C-alpha positions as CSV (number, residue, x, y, z in Angstrom):
1,M,27.2,-14.5,17.8
2,M,25.6,-11.1,17.1
3,T,25.0,-8.8,20.0
4,Y,21.9,-6.7,20.1
5,T,19.4,-5.1,22.4
6,A,15.7,-5.7,22.2
7,K,13.3,-3.2,23.8
8,R,9.6,-4.1,23.8
9,L,7.6,-1.3,22.1
10,E,5.1,0.4,24.3
11,D,1.7,-1.2,24.4
12,Q,2.9,-4.0,22.2
13,T,3.1,-7.6,23.2
14,L,5.4,-9.1,20.6
15,M,7.0,-6.0,18.9
16,F,10.5,-5.0,19.7
17,K,13.0,-2.2,18.7
18,I,16.3,-3.9,17.9
19,T,19.6,-2.1,18.2
20,T,22.7,-3.8,16.8
21,E,25.8,-3.1,14.7
22,H,26.0,-3.7,11.0
23,N,29.1,-2.8,8.9
24,G,30.5,-0.8,11.7
25,K,27.4,1.3,12.2
26,E,24.7,1.1,14.9
27,I,21.3,0.4,13.3
28,S,17.8,0.2,14.8
29,F,14.7,-1.4,13.4
30,N,11.5,-3.0,14.6
31,V,10.6,-6.7,14.5
32,A,7.3,-8.4,15.2
33,C,7.4,-11.9,16.7
34,A,4.7,-14.4,15.8
35,N,4.9,-16.5,19.0
36,N,7.5,-15.3,21.4
37,E,10.8,-13.5,22.0
38,S,12.9,-16.6,21.0
39,E,12.2,-15.6,17.4
40,I,14.2,-12.4,17.6
41,P,17.6,-13.7,16.5
42,D,16.1,-15.3,13.4
43,L,14.2,-12.0,12.6
44,I,17.5,-10.1,13.0
45,D,19.2,-12.5,10.6
46,V,16.5,-12.0,8.0
47,Y,16.8,-8.2,8.3
48,I,20.6,-8.2,8.0
49,N,20.4,-10.5,5.0
50,F,18.0,-8.0,3.5
51,L,20.4,-5.2,4.0
52,D,23.3,-7.2,2.6
53,A,21.4,-8.4,-0.5
54,T,22.0,-6.8,-3.9
55,P,18.8,-5.0,-4.8
56,P,17.1,-6.3,-7.9
57,V,17.1,-4.0,-11.0
58,Y,13.7,-3.7,-12.6
59,S,13.1,-2.1,-16.0
60,Q,9.7,-0.6,-16.2
61,Q,10.2,0.8,-19.7
62,A,8.5,-0.9,-22.5
63,P,10.4,-1.0,-25.8
64,I,9.7,2.1,-27.9
65,A,8.1,0.0,-30.6
66,D,5.6,-1.3,-28.0
67,L,4.8,2.2,-26.8
68,N,4.3,3.5,-30.3
69,T,1.9,0.6,-31.0
70,I,-0.1,1.4,-27.8
71,V,-0.3,5.1,-28.7
72,Q,-1.5,4.2,-32.2
73,E,-4.1,1.9,-30.9
74,L,-5.4,4.4,-28.4
75,T,-5.4,7.1,-31.0
76,A,-7.5,4.9,-33.3
77,R,-9.9,4.1,-30.5
78,L,-10.4,7.8,-29.7
79,E,-10.9,8.7,-33.3
80,A,-13.5,5.9,-33.6
81,L,-15.3,7.3,-30.5
82,E,-15.2,10.8,-31.8
83,N,-16.6,9.7,-35.2
84,K,-19.7,8.0,-33.7
């Protein structure tokens, strides 16, 4: 069982600052409960699982051929507009 402290955030009904240990280091983060404090352990699990998950790798680069095509199309459109 994970040990943690939950401190209610000032002027907030269902928001808490959580302090616990993860991989030998103390960490703190905030959680917001939907109904009541009984949700805190599950919210902590979700956050810890997020920390432990391998981040996805996204490639935002289009292939060079696609970029060249886009540039050529835009150039043709500009030339058409200039020649009107």
